[in-house]
C-alpha positions as MATLAB code, in Angstrom:
seq = 'MKEIKNTIDFENYLVNDLKSDEDIKLYLNASLKDYLEDGDFNSFYRALEIVIKAKDTVAGFAKKTGLSRSHLYSLFKSEKEPKFSTIIKIFQELGFELEVA';
ca = [
      -0.082    0.305   -0.108;
       1.021    3.104   -1.169;
       1.561    6.028    1.787;
       0.135    9.143    1.317;
       2.448   11.732    2.259;
       1.553   15.341    3.375;
      -1.769   14.846    5.231;
      -3.286   16.373    8.169;
      -6.290   15.090    9.623;
     -10.081   16.130    9.615;
      -9.730   18.529   12.187;
      -6.627   20.176   10.982;
      -8.362   20.795    8.086;
     -11.243   22.381    9.580;
      -9.697   24.756   11.845;
      -7.591   25.818    8.475;
     -10.369   26.267    6.332;
     -13.087   28.213    8.941;
     -11.519   31.617    7.741;
     -14.577   34.092    7.945;
     -17.128   34.438   10.834;
     -19.530   33.603    7.714;
     -17.859   30.005    7.377;
     -17.572   29.775   11.287;
     -21.391   30.710   11.546;
     -22.463   28.024    8.683;
     -20.183   25.541   10.311;
     -21.715   26.150   13.992;
     -25.553   26.367   12.883;
     -24.927   22.819   11.271;
     -23.446   21.567   14.305;
     -26.045   22.903   16.721;
     -28.387   21.880   13.682;
     -26.913   17.921   14.233;
     -27.635   18.505   17.778;
     -31.003   19.408   18.540;
     -31.586   16.198   15.767;
     -29.315   13.572   16.947;
     -28.547   14.891   21.044;
     -25.054   14.261   20.486;
     -23.768   17.120   22.418;
     -20.210   16.093   22.628;
     -20.486   16.201   18.622;
     -21.488   20.040   19.323;
     -18.757   20.529   21.492;
     -16.003   19.180   18.874;
     -17.557   22.375   17.124;
     -16.924   24.589   19.192;
     -13.415   23.467   19.978;
     -12.485   23.675   16.027;
     -14.022   26.899   15.999;
     -12.043   27.909   18.556;
      -9.289   26.528   18.042;
      -9.596   28.554   13.809;
     -10.543   31.801   15.814;
      -7.455   31.791   18.584;
      -6.013   29.116   21.113;
      -7.364   27.414   23.144;
      -5.419   29.348   26.259;
      -5.603   32.783   24.780;
      -9.238   31.754   24.560;
      -9.812   31.414   27.297;
      -7.602   33.880   28.832;
     -10.197   35.917   27.318;
     -13.421   34.449   28.775;
     -12.364   34.011   32.240;
     -12.869   30.534   31.820;
      -9.914   28.542   32.428;
      -8.310   26.541   29.729;
      -8.467   23.030   32.009;
     -11.865   23.517   32.044;
     -12.852   24.241   28.462;
     -10.759   20.568   27.843;
     -13.261   19.278   29.979;
     -15.683   20.218   28.480;
     -14.070   19.163   24.637;
     -13.472   16.106   26.378;
     -17.041   15.551   27.855;
     -15.667   14.975   31.386;
     -17.747   17.810   32.273;
     -21.395   18.399   31.493;
     -21.103   22.914   30.416;
     -23.602   25.069   32.572;
     -25.628   27.304   29.484;
     -24.169   30.378   30.911;
     -20.582   29.086   29.673;
     -21.983   28.625   26.285;
     -23.556   31.683   26.176;
     -20.452   33.013   27.536;
     -17.912   31.214   24.387;
     -20.042   32.495   21.678;
     -20.470   36.052   22.861;
     -16.270   35.834   22.653;
     -16.776   33.874   19.220;
     -18.632   37.294   18.320;
     -22.160   35.648   18.250;
     -25.142   35.369   19.827;
     -27.815   32.435   20.020;
     -31.387   33.255   19.314;
     -34.935   31.605   18.635;
     -35.417   31.439   15.040;
];
């Protein structure tokens, strides 16, 4: 079998591909819609992690929001259930708002 060179994993591809706020908004909306359909919160929080990495480092983002980096990682790994206020804080720092449509 031939080895494929210069490949990156899917997460890194997404992090590098999400350039504009519009791209990020579409990605988050799709992830939130999927969560509402399948109830897989882990997948939605992974999407948030990818978006955070596309805009900043997790450490830099944590500092801006006042959340600890370790707390964010524990959410991304589904070790903790997030509070609604945490989700709002993340969305606000990303420059988005949640609304009922």
